[in-house]
C-alpha positions in Angstrom: -1.6 -20.4 -3.1 -0.7 -16.7 -3.1 -2.0 -14.6 -0.3 -1.6 -10.9 0.4 -3.0 -9.8 3.8 -3.3 -6.1 4.6 -3.7 -4.6 8.0 -3.5 -1.3 9.7 -6.4 0.7 8.2 -8.9 2.6 10.3 -10.5 6.0 11.0 -8.2 8.9 11.8 -8.5 12.7 12.0 -6.9 15.0 9.5 -3.2 15.4 10.2 -2.8 12.1 11.9 -0.8 9.0 10.7 -1.4 5.4 9.9 0.9 2.5 8.9 -0.4 -0.1 6.6 1.2 -3.6 6.4 0.9 -6.3 3.8 2.2 -9.7 4.5 2.7 -12.0 1.5 2.8 -15.8 1.3 3.2 -18.2 -1.6 5.6 -16.1 -3.6 9.3 -15.4 -3.7 8.8 -12.1 -2.1 12.2 -10.6 -2.8 11.7 -10.9 -6.5 8.4 -9.0 -6.6 7.8 -5.3 -7.0 5.3 -4.4 -4.2 2.8 -1.6 -4.5 0.0 0.1 -2.7 -3.1 1.2 -4.7 -6.2 2.9 -3.5 -9.7 3.2 -4.8 -12.8 5.3 -4.0 -16.3 4.5 -5.3 -16.8 5.6 -8.9 -13.1 6.1 -9.6 -10.3 3.9 -11.0 -7.9 2.3 -8.8 -4.7 4.4 -8.6 -1.1 3.5 -7.8 -0.1 5.3 -4.6 3.4 3.9 -4.1 5.6 1.1 -5.4 8.9 -0.4 -4.3 10.9 -2.6 -6.6 12.9 -5.6 -5.6 16.0 -3.3 -5.9 14.5 -0.9 -3.3 13.8 1.8 -5.8 10.5 3.6 -5.0 8.0 5.8 -6.8 5.0 7.7 -5.5 2.0 9.5 -6.9 2.5 13.2 -6.7 -0.3 13.7 -4.2 1.4 11.7 -1.5 5.1 12.7 -2.1 6.6 13.9 1.1 3.8 12.4 3.3 3.9 8.7 2.5 6.8 6.3 2.7 6.8 2.7 1.3 9.3 0.2 2.6 9.8 -3.5 2.6 11.2 -6.2 4.8 12.1 -9.2 2.6 12.9 -11.3 5.7 9.3 -10.9 6.9 7.7 -11.0 3.4 6.1 -7.7 4.3 5.6 -4.3 2.7 4.6 -1.2 4.6 3.1 2.1 3.8 3.7 4.9 6.4 1.1 7.6 5.9 1.6 10.9 7.6 -0.3 14.2 7.5 -3.4 12.4 6.3 -6.2 14.4 4.8 -9.8 13.6 3.8 -8.7 13.1 0.1 -6.7 10.1 1.3 -9.9 8.3 2.2 -10.1 5.1 0.2 -9.7 1.3 0.2 -6.0 0.6 0.0 -4.9 -2.5 -1.8 -1.6 -4.3 -1.7 -0.2 -5.6 -5.0 2.6 -7.9 -5.9 4.0 -7.8 -9.4 6.6 -9.9 -11.2 6.6 -9.9 -15.0 3.1 -10.9 -16.0 2.1 -12.0 -12.5 -0.1 -9.7 -10.5 -1.6 -10.5 -7.1 -3.9 -8.4 -5.0 -4.9 -8.3 -1.3 -8.4 -7.9 -0.1 -8.1 -4.3 0.8 -8.2 -2.2 4.0 -10.3 0.8 4.5 -8.7 4.1 5.4 -11.0 6.9 6.5 -9.8 10.4 7.3 -12.5 12.6 8.9 -12.9 15.0 11.7 
């Protein structure tokens, strides 16, 4: 059984930081591309950042220079370091694991940026 368990969300003020974690089980983690998506009510889920098994990363333009995705294959964990958060980053953040036609999702963690 595949499980992706996110943690690290919360309420912060603009300009502050958060680090999200997603621990995976039930997959050969090192083979999977891992991603963080986010969704706000009424909008489509969008890819925020992705890190491939090779370590190559890509980011949506709105977070470049502020967010950093990383992975620790020994711990089956992917991280999203989010700096200089602003209210537009408020969303539910979902962890995703992808290998070929296989996609798995976590349950999501709420990030709220508000003064």
